[in-house]
HTML snippet that shows the backbone in 3Dmol.js (N, CA, C, O; Angstrom):
<script src="https://3Dmol.org/build/3Dmol-min.js"></script>
<div id="view" style="width:600px;height:400px;position:relative"></div>
<script>
const pdb = `
ATOM      1  N   MET A   1     -26.387   3.029   7.774  1.00  0.00           N
ATOM      2  CA  MET A   1     -25.287   2.397   6.603  1.00  0.00           C
ATOM      3  C   MET A   1     -24.008   2.269   6.842  1.00  0.00           C
ATOM      4  O   MET A   1     -23.408   3.291   7.173  1.00  0.00           O
ATOM      5  N   SER A   2     -23.381   1.200   6.757  1.00  0.00           N
ATOM      6  CA  SER A   2     -21.797   0.821   7.393  1.00  0.00           C
ATOM      7  C   SER A   2     -21.391   0.113   6.310  1.00  0.00           C
ATOM      8  O   SER A   2     -21.891  -0.727   5.562  1.00  0.00           O
ATOM      9  N   SER A   3     -19.952   0.890   6.467  1.00  0.00           N
ATOM     10  CA  SER A   3     -19.330   0.314   5.283  1.00  0.00           C
ATOM     11  C   SER A   3     -17.801  -0.597   5.305  1.00  0.00           C
ATOM     12  O   SER A   3     -16.881  -0.529   6.120  1.00  0.00           O
ATOM     13  N   LYS A   4     -17.892  -1.121   4.553  1.00  0.00           N
ATOM     14  CA  LYS A   4     -16.825  -2.410   4.811  1.00  0.00           C
ATOM     15  C   LYS A   4     -15.707  -1.977   4.259  1.00  0.00           C
ATOM     16  O   LYS A   4     -15.782  -1.395   3.177  1.00  0.00           O
ATOM     17  N   TYR A   5     -14.434  -2.178   4.900  1.00  0.00           N
ATOM     18  CA  TYR A   5     -12.813  -2.061   4.298  1.00  0.00           C
ATOM     19  C   TYR A   5     -12.216  -3.528   3.993  1.00  0.00           C
ATOM     20  O   TYR A   5     -12.565  -4.697   4.157  1.00  0.00           O
ATOM     21  N   ARG A   6     -11.305  -2.937   3.549  1.00  0.00           N
ATOM     22  CA  ARG A   6     -10.047  -4.289   3.125  1.00  0.00           C
ATOM     23  C   ARG A   6      -8.923  -3.561   3.606  1.00  0.00           C
ATOM     24  O   ARG A   6      -8.695  -2.369   3.401  1.00  0.00           O
ATOM     25  N   VAL A   7      -8.181  -4.431   4.312  1.00  0.00           N
ATOM     26  CA  VAL A   7      -6.666  -3.723   4.491  1.00  0.00           C
ATOM     27  C   VAL A   7      -5.806  -4.802   3.665  1.00  0.00           C
ATOM     28  O   VAL A   7      -5.947  -5.964   4.048  1.00  0.00           O
ATOM     29  N   HIS A   8      -4.885  -4.568   2.525  1.00  0.00           N
ATOM     30  CA  HIS A   8      -3.898  -5.326   2.060  1.00  0.00           C
ATOM     31  C   HIS A   8      -2.597  -4.790   2.260  1.00  0.00           C
ATOM     32  O   HIS A   8      -2.218  -3.655   1.971  1.00  0.00           O
ATOM     33  N   ARG A   9      -2.015  -5.619   2.730  1.00  0.00           N
ATOM     34  CA  ARG A   9      -0.349  -5.478   2.619  1.00  0.00           C
ATOM     35  C   ARG A   9       0.445  -5.542   1.342  1.00  0.00           C
ATOM     36  O   ARG A   9       0.130  -6.546   0.703  1.00  0.00           O
ATOM     37  N   PHE A  10       1.426  -4.767   0.716  1.00  0.00           N
ATOM     38  CA  PHE A  10       2.152  -4.767  -0.536  1.00  0.00           C
ATOM     39  C   PHE A  10       2.951  -4.546  -0.694  1.00  0.00           C
ATOM     40  O   PHE A  10       3.313  -3.447  -1.113  1.00  0.00           O
ATOM     41  N   ASN A  11       3.968  -5.924  -0.320  1.00  0.00           N
ATOM     42  CA  ASN A  11       5.953  -5.345   0.545  1.00  0.00           C
ATOM     43  C   ASN A  11       6.170  -4.858  -1.397  1.00  0.00           C
ATOM     44  O   ASN A  11       5.625  -4.895  -2.500  1.00  0.00           O
ATOM     45  N   LEU A  12       7.182  -4.507  -0.776  1.00  0.00           N
ATOM     46  CA  LEU A  12       8.082  -3.868  -2.088  1.00  0.00           C
ATOM     47  C   LEU A  12       9.247  -3.317  -1.865  1.00  0.00           C
ATOM     48  O   LEU A  12       9.704  -3.085  -0.746  1.00  0.00           O
ATOM     49  N   ARG A  13       9.900  -3.029  -3.155  1.00  0.00           N
ATOM     50  CA  ARG A  13      11.410  -2.434  -2.871  1.00  0.00           C
ATOM     51  C   ARG A  13      10.998  -1.079  -3.366  1.00  0.00           C
ATOM     52  O   ARG A  13      10.230  -1.034  -4.327  1.00  0.00           O
ATOM     53  N   MET A  14      11.437   0.057  -2.799  1.00  0.00           N
ATOM     54  CA  MET A  14      10.712   1.221  -3.395  1.00  0.00           C
ATOM     55  C   MET A  14      11.683   1.529  -4.499  1.00  0.00           C
ATOM     56  O   MET A  14      11.358   2.484  -5.204  1.00  0.00           O
ATOM     57  N   THR A  15      12.883   0.880  -4.817  1.00  0.00           N
ATOM     58  CA  THR A  15      13.523   1.438  -5.704  1.00  0.00           C
ATOM     59  C   THR A  15      12.895   0.935  -7.125  1.00  0.00           C
ATOM     60  O   THR A  15      12.710   1.757  -8.023  1.00  0.00           O
ATOM     61  N   ALA A  16      12.538  -0.606  -7.317  1.00  0.00           N
ATOM     62  CA  ALA A  16      12.256  -1.453  -7.983  1.00  0.00           C
ATOM     63  C   ALA A  16      10.744  -1.752  -8.547  1.00  0.00           C
ATOM     64  O   ALA A  16      10.295  -2.161  -9.617  1.00  0.00           O
ATOM     65  N   ASP A  17      10.137  -1.309  -7.184  1.00  0.00           N
ATOM     66  CA  ASP A  17       8.497  -2.023  -7.850  1.00  0.00           C
ATOM     67  C   ASP A  17       7.463  -1.136  -8.287  1.00  0.00           C
ATOM     68  O   ASP A  17       6.361  -1.678  -8.375  1.00  0.00           O
ATOM     69  N   GLN A  18       7.522   0.341  -8.649  1.00  0.00           N
ATOM     70  CA  GLN A  18       6.670   0.828  -9.030  1.00  0.00           C
ATOM     71  C   GLN A  18       5.559   0.806  -9.948  1.00  0.00           C
ATOM     72  O   GLN A  18       4.482   1.403  -9.923  1.00  0.00           O
ATOM     73  N   SER A  19       6.240  -0.312 -11.060  1.00  0.00           N
ATOM     74  CA  SER A  19       4.633  -1.052 -11.966  1.00  0.00           C
ATOM     75  C   SER A  19       4.186  -2.148 -11.263  1.00  0.00           C
ATOM     76  O   SER A  19       3.066  -2.522 -11.612  1.00  0.00           O
ATOM     77  N   LYS A  20       4.831  -2.932 -10.173  1.00  0.00           N
ATOM     78  CA  LYS A  20       3.586  -3.410  -9.702  1.00  0.00           C
ATOM     79  C   LYS A  20       2.783  -3.399  -8.970  1.00  0.00           C
ATOM     80  O   LYS A  20       1.769  -4.084  -8.840  1.00  0.00           O
ATOM     81  N   LEU A  21       3.417  -2.168  -8.138  1.00  0.00           N
ATOM     82  CA  LEU A  21       2.078  -1.473  -7.148  1.00  0.00           C
ATOM     83  C   LEU A  21       1.365  -0.299  -7.996  1.00  0.00           C
ATOM     84  O   LEU A  21       0.369   0.177  -7.451  1.00  0.00           O
ATOM     85  N   GLU A  22       1.678   0.163  -9.075  1.00  0.00           N
ATOM     86  CA  GLU A  22       0.570   0.535 -10.101  1.00  0.00           C
ATOM     87  C   GLU A  22      -0.404  -0.840 -10.497  1.00  0.00           C
ATOM     88  O   GLU A  22      -1.537  -0.805 -10.018  1.00  0.00           O
ATOM     89  N   LYS A  23      -0.203  -1.524 -10.972  1.00  0.00           N
ATOM     90  CA  LYS A  23      -0.939  -2.539 -11.398  1.00  0.00           C
ATOM     91  C   LYS A  23      -1.310  -2.850 -10.159  1.00  0.00           C
ATOM     92  O   LYS A  23      -2.368  -3.425 -10.413  1.00  0.00           O
ATOM     93  N   PHE A  24      -1.218  -2.881  -9.165  1.00  0.00           N
ATOM     94  CA  PHE A  24      -1.960  -3.866  -7.816  1.00  0.00           C
ATOM     95  C   PHE A  24      -3.247  -2.650  -7.837  1.00  0.00           C
ATOM     96  O   PHE A  24      -4.428  -2.977  -7.952  1.00  0.00           O
ATOM     97  N   LEU A  25      -2.846  -1.390  -7.721  1.00  0.00           N
ATOM     98  CA  LEU A  25      -3.485  -0.400  -7.398  1.00  0.00           C
ATOM     99  C   LEU A  25      -4.896  -0.233  -8.577  1.00  0.00           C
ATOM    100  O   LEU A  25      -6.071   0.060  -8.358  1.00  0.00           O
ATOM    101  N   ASN A  26      -4.287  -0.508  -9.660  1.00  0.00           N
ATOM    102  CA  ASN A  26      -5.746  -0.326 -10.914  1.00  0.00           C
ATOM    103  C   ASN A  26      -6.347  -1.429 -10.449  1.00  0.00           C
ATOM    104  O   ASN A  26      -7.472  -1.052 -10.119  1.00  0.00           O
ATOM    105  N   SER A  27      -6.184  -3.259 -10.103  1.00  0.00           N
ATOM    106  CA  SER A  27      -6.739  -3.964  -9.825  1.00  0.00           C
ATOM    107  C   SER A  27      -7.404  -3.466  -9.165  1.00  0.00           C
ATOM    108  O   SER A  27      -8.176  -2.876  -9.921  1.00  0.00           O
ATOM    109  N   LEU A  28      -7.779  -3.193  -7.833  1.00  0.00           N
ATOM    110  CA  LEU A  28      -8.456  -2.656  -6.780  1.00  0.00           C
ATOM    111  C   LEU A  28      -9.893  -2.693  -7.609  1.00  0.00           C
ATOM    112  O   LEU A  28      -9.927  -2.500  -8.825  1.00  0.00           O
ATOM    113  N   GLU A  29     -11.261  -3.004  -6.692  1.00  0.00           N
ATOM    114  CA  GLU A  29     -12.029  -2.526  -7.620  1.00  0.00           C
ATOM    115  C   GLU A  29     -13.121  -1.022  -6.397  1.00  0.00           C
ATOM    116  O   GLU A  29     -13.931  -0.131  -6.650  1.00  0.00           O
ATOM    117  N   GLY A  30     -12.511  -1.509  -5.262  1.00  0.00           N
ATOM    118  CA  GLY A  30     -13.052  -0.473  -4.485  1.00  0.00           C
ATOM    119  C   GLY A  30     -12.577   1.182  -4.523  1.00  0.00           C
ATOM    120  O   GLY A  30     -12.023   1.535  -5.565  1.00  0.00           O
ATOM    121  N   GLU A  31     -12.699   1.861  -3.817  1.00  0.00           N
ATOM    122  CA  GLU A  31     -11.765   2.983  -3.328  1.00  0.00           C
ATOM    123  C   GLU A  31     -10.981   2.616  -2.402  1.00  0.00           C
ATOM    124  O   GLU A  31     -10.909   1.617  -1.687  1.00  0.00           O
ATOM    125  N   ILE A  32     -10.074   4.090  -2.568  1.00  0.00           N
ATOM    126  CA  ILE A  32      -8.418   3.704  -1.908  1.00  0.00           C
ATOM    127  C   ILE A  32      -8.440   4.869  -1.100  1.00  0.00           C
ATOM    128  O   ILE A  32      -8.108   6.006  -1.436  1.00  0.00           O
ATOM    129  N   ILE A  33      -8.870   4.470   0.019  1.00  0.00           N
ATOM    130  CA  ILE A  33      -8.874   5.185   1.126  1.00  0.00           C
ATOM    131  C   ILE A  33      -7.790   5.807   1.653  1.00  0.00           C
ATOM    132  O   ILE A  33      -7.864   7.036   1.674  1.00  0.00           O
ATOM    133  N   SER A  34      -6.663   5.237   2.149  1.00  0.00           N
ATOM    134  CA  SER A  34      -5.220   5.434   2.730  1.00  0.00           C
ATOM    135  C   SER A  34      -3.821   4.252   2.151  1.00  0.00           C
ATOM    136  O   SER A  34      -3.635   3.036   2.206  1.00  0.00           O
ATOM    137  N   ILE A  35      -3.236   5.185   1.728  1.00  0.00           N
ATOM    138  CA  ILE A  35      -1.774   4.298   1.798  1.00  0.00           C
ATOM    139  C   ILE A  35      -0.843   4.741   2.935  1.00  0.00           C
ATOM    140  O   ILE A  35      -0.545   5.917   3.147  1.00  0.00           O
ATOM    141  N   ILE A  36      -0.322   3.466   3.797  1.00  0.00           N
ATOM    142  CA  ILE A  36       0.357   3.729   4.958  1.00  0.00           C
ATOM    143  C   ILE A  36       1.628   3.133   4.798  1.00  0.00           C
ATOM    144  O   ILE A  36       1.600   1.903   4.755  1.00  0.00           O
ATOM    145  N   PRO A  37       2.674   3.640   4.704  1.00  0.00           N
ATOM    146  CA  PRO A  37       3.918   2.946   4.468  1.00  0.00           C
ATOM    147  C   PRO A  37       4.710   2.932   5.700  1.00  0.00           C
ATOM    148  O   PRO A  37       4.891   3.844   6.506  1.00  0.00           O
ATOM    149  N   ASN A  38       5.196   1.604   5.697  1.00  0.00           N
ATOM    150  CA  ASN A  38       5.632   1.076   6.987  1.00  0.00           C
ATOM    151  C   ASN A  38       7.168   0.927   7.066  1.00  0.00           C
ATOM    152  O   ASN A  38       7.844  -0.018   6.658  1.00  0.00           O
ATOM    153  N   VAL A  39       7.641   2.243   7.776  1.00  0.00           N
ATOM    154  CA  VAL A  39       8.968   2.790   7.633  1.00  0.00           C
ATOM    155  C   VAL A  39      10.070   2.337   8.433  1.00  0.00           C
ATOM    156  O   VAL A  39       9.760   2.013   9.579  1.00  0.00           O
ATOM    157  N   THR A  40      11.420   2.222   8.078  1.00  0.00           N
ATOM    158  CA  THR A  40      12.332   1.451   8.987  1.00  0.00           C
ATOM    159  C   THR A  40      13.430   2.515   9.044  1.00  0.00           C
ATOM    160  O   THR A  40      13.687   3.164   8.030  1.00  0.00           O
ATOM    161  N   TRP A  41      14.005   2.693  10.049  1.00  0.00           N
ATOM    162  CA  TRP A  41      14.849   4.124  10.327  1.00  0.00           C
ATOM    163  C   TRP A  41      16.022   3.399  10.709  1.00  0.00           C
ATOM    164  O   TRP A  41      16.159   2.637  11.666  1.00  0.00           O
ATOM    165  N   PHE A  42      17.186   3.877   9.476  1.00  0.00           N
ATOM    166  CA  PHE A  42      18.581   3.389   9.969  1.00  0.00           C
ATOM    167  C   PHE A  42      19.240   4.554  10.562  1.00  0.00           C
ATOM    168  O   PHE A  42      18.513   5.538  10.702  1.00  0.00           O
ATOM    169  N   PRO A  43      20.851   4.694  11.062  1.00  0.00           N
ATOM    170  CA  PRO A  43      21.366   5.425  10.421  1.00  0.00           C
ATOM    171  C   PRO A  43      21.778   6.066   9.685  1.00  0.00           C
ATOM    172  O   PRO A  43      21.995   7.263   9.875  1.00  0.00           O
ATOM    173  N   SER A  44      22.004   5.450   8.626  1.00  0.00           N
ATOM    174  CA  SER A  44      22.197   5.828   6.835  1.00  0.00           C
ATOM    175  C   SER A  44      21.070   6.042   6.564  1.00  0.00           C
ATOM    176  O   SER A  44      21.395   6.858   5.702  1.00  0.00           O
ATOM    177  N   GLY A  45      19.884   6.053   6.508  1.00  0.00           N
ATOM    178  CA  GLY A  45      18.882   6.178   6.162  1.00  0.00           C
ATOM    179  C   GLY A  45      17.465   5.606   6.390  1.00  0.00           C
ATOM    180  O   GLY A  45      17.090   5.042   7.418  1.00  0.00           O
ATOM    181  N   ALA A  46      16.843   5.801   5.446  1.00  0.00           N
ATOM    182  CA  ALA A  46      15.191   5.000   5.405  1.00  0.00           C
ATOM    183  C   ALA A  46      15.059   4.059   4.880  1.00  0.00           C
ATOM    184  O   ALA A  46      15.872   3.830   3.984  1.00  0.00           O
ATOM    185  N   LEU A  47      13.999   3.048   5.152  1.00  0.00           N
ATOM    186  CA  LEU A  47      13.189   2.072   4.012  1.00  0.00           C
ATOM    187  C   LEU A  47      12.151   1.881   4.548  1.00  0.00           C
ATOM    188  O   LEU A  47      11.735   1.833   5.706  1.00  0.00           O
ATOM    189  N   VAL A  48      11.527   1.710   2.962  1.00  0.00           N
ATOM    190  CA  VAL A  48       9.811   1.155   3.208  1.00  0.00           C
ATOM    191  C   VAL A  48       9.961  -0.046   2.723  1.00  0.00           C
ATOM    192  O   VAL A  48      10.464  -0.390   1.653  1.00  0.00           O
ATOM    193  N   ASP A  49       9.518  -0.644   3.528  1.00  0.00           N
ATOM    194  CA  ASP A  49       9.496  -2.587   3.156  1.00  0.00           C
ATOM    195  C   ASP A  49       8.254  -3.012   2.761  1.00  0.00           C
ATOM    196  O   ASP A  49       7.995  -4.016   2.097  1.00  0.00           O
ATOM    197  N   PHE A  50       7.287  -1.962   3.330  1.00  0.00           N
ATOM    198  CA  PHE A  50       5.523  -2.545   2.992  1.00  0.00           C
ATOM    199  C   PHE A  50       4.671  -1.304   3.149  1.00  0.00           C
ATOM    200  O   PHE A  50       4.945  -0.229   3.682  1.00  0.00           O
ATOM    201  N   LEU A  51       3.516  -1.743   2.523  1.00  0.00           N
ATOM    202  CA  LEU A  51       2.509  -0.637   2.470  1.00  0.00           C
ATOM    203  C   LEU A  51       0.962  -1.419   3.032  1.00  0.00           C
ATOM    204  O   LEU A  51       0.511  -2.524   2.730  1.00  0.00           O
ATOM    205  N   LEU A  52       0.563  -0.659   3.687  1.00  0.00           N
ATOM    206  CA  LEU A  52      -0.623  -1.064   3.812  1.00  0.00           C
ATOM    207  C   LEU A  52      -1.701  -0.606   2.876  1.00  0.00           C
ATOM    208  O   LEU A  52      -1.469   0.545   2.504  1.00  0.00           O
ATOM    209  N   ILE A  53      -2.702  -1.062   2.413  1.00  0.00           N
ATOM    210  CA  ILE A  53      -3.516   0.095   1.137  1.00  0.00           C
ATOM    211  C   ILE A  53      -4.927  -0.333   1.816  1.00  0.00           C
ATOM    212  O   ILE A  53      -5.183  -1.535   1.875  1.00  0.00           O
ATOM    213  N   VAL A  54      -5.879   0.643   2.345  1.00  0.00           N
ATOM    214  CA  VAL A  54      -7.032   0.554   2.972  1.00  0.00           C
ATOM    215  C   VAL A  54      -8.212   0.810   1.567  1.00  0.00           C
ATOM    216  O   VAL A  54      -8.175   1.580   0.606  1.00  0.00           O
ATOM    217  N   GLU A  55      -8.807   0.189   1.829  1.00  0.00           N
ATOM    218  CA  GLU A  55      -9.990   0.221   0.368  1.00  0.00           C
ATOM    219  C   GLU A  55     -11.438   0.219   1.410  1.00  0.00           C
ATOM    220  O   GLU A  55     -11.720  -0.093   2.567  1.00  0.00           O
ATOM    221  N   LYS A  56     -12.158   0.808   0.126  1.00  0.00           N
ATOM    222  CA  LYS A  56     -13.290   1.196   0.918  1.00  0.00           C
ATOM    223  C   LYS A  56     -14.416  -0.016  -0.368  1.00  0.00           C
ATOM    224  O   LYS A  56     -14.954   0.424  -1.384  1.00  0.00           O
ATOM    225  N   ALA A  57     -14.492  -1.509   0.102  1.00  0.00           N
ATOM    226  CA  ALA A  57     -15.271  -2.411  -0.619  1.00  0.00           C
ATOM    227  C   ALA A  57     -16.476  -1.580  -1.763  1.00  0.00           C
ATOM    228  O   ALA A  57     -16.994  -0.548  -1.335  1.00  0.00           O
ATOM    229  N   ALA A  58     -16.736  -1.909  -2.704  1.00  0.00           N
ATOM    230  CA  ALA A  58     -17.734  -1.277  -3.613  1.00  0.00           C
ATOM    231  C   ALA A  58     -18.959  -1.991  -3.064  1.00  0.00           C
ATOM    232  O   ALA A  58     -20.071  -1.765  -3.541  1.00  0.00           O
TER     233      ALA A  58
END
`;
const viewer = $3Dmol.createViewer("view");
viewer.addModel(pdb, "pdb");
viewer.setStyle({}, {cartoon: {color: "spectrum"}});
viewer.zoomTo();
viewer.render();
</script>
């Protein structure tokens, strides 16, 4: 039996998009397997500009 997976790219600003992310995650029909942040490092800190969300299809 093989499983099917979907990978979603979710663009965000960490300081402002919490409710948008919550709504997106609750709208998924399958099981969330992993959330992978894309982190960009700067001399003054770090920025997460998007997430990859791996969903196991129902």
